[in-house]
N, C-alpha and C positions, 0 to 999 in steps of 0.2 A: 683231334684232341689227344688220342692215345699216343700218337707220334710225338706231340709236344711233351707229354709226360715222360716218355722214354728218353727224350733229349735231356730232360732234367733229372734222369735216373730215378724217377718215381714209378717203379715197376708195379706196385700195387694199384696205383691210380690208373696206370696204363691198362692193366688187366681189367679193371672195372669198366673202362670205356670200350675196350675190345669186346668184353662180354655183352655190353649193351648193344653194340653194333651188330654182333652176330645174332643176338636175340631178335633184333629188328629185321635183319636180312641174313638168313642162314646161308645165302649164296654169295656172300661178300668175300671172295677169295683173298684179296689183300689183307683183310682183317684176320681171316683164318691163318694166313701165313705169318703175320706179325705175332699173333697169339702163340703159334707153334714155335717160332724162334725164341720168344720170351720164355715159354715153358721149358724149352731145351736149355736155355741159358740158366734157368733156375734149377736145372737137374730133374725136372718133372717129365721124365722120358715118355711115360704112357700118355700123359696129357698132350705132349708135343706130337706124338705119333697120331693121336686122334684128330688133332687140328689139321695136320698135313693131309691125312687120309680124307677128311671131310672136304678140304679144298680140292683134292684130286677127284672127288666124286662130282664136284661142280665143274671143274675144268681138268679133264683127265691128262692133258698134255702140258699143264702149266709147269714151266721150267723151275720157278722158285719153289713150288710145292714139292717137286721131285728132289731138288737139292736139299730142302729141309728134311724130307723123309730119309734121304741118304745120310744126313747128319745124325738123325736118330739111330739109324742102323750102325753107323761107325761108333757113336757114343756108347751104344748098348752092346758093342762087340758082336754084332750079328753079321759076321763076315760074308756068309753065303749070300744073304739078301743084299748086302752092301755091294758086293762084287757084281751081282746081276744088274742092279740099278746103275751102278757106275758105268758098266759096259754100255747100257742104253744111252746114258747121258753123253758119253764120249763120242758116240756116233752122231749125236745132235750137235754138240758144241765142244769138240775136243780141247780147244785152247781157252775155254772159259776159265777165269781165275778160280771160281768155286769148284769146278770139276777137277782142275789140277791140284788144288789144295786137298780135296777129299781123296784124290788118288794117292797123294803123298802120305796122308794119314793112314789110309788103308794098307798101303805097302808097309809102313812102319808096324802096324798091328800084326800083319802076317809074318813079319820077320822075328817077332818076339815069341 
């Protein structure tokens, strides 16, 4: 249901469904990731980081959670943390579009 609400750009309703899902099952990594992405989109950096870190507690090697956390680091200008995580992700999947996009964003940040 949360995904349907997001498709309709009903972010508040999506958050409500995601909150219910996570309360019912705190180990639901896809819901935690979706909530993290939505929080990041809304500029709620701390909340986004919390969601992604919770997801990584459940599944420490979850690629989507790591990409989400990298997005938090880049958005929050935390370049040292972003570089370290990007380095790990490039070893796993160097040509993944999200890895390449984050690498481009990080390079641009470091040049300014």
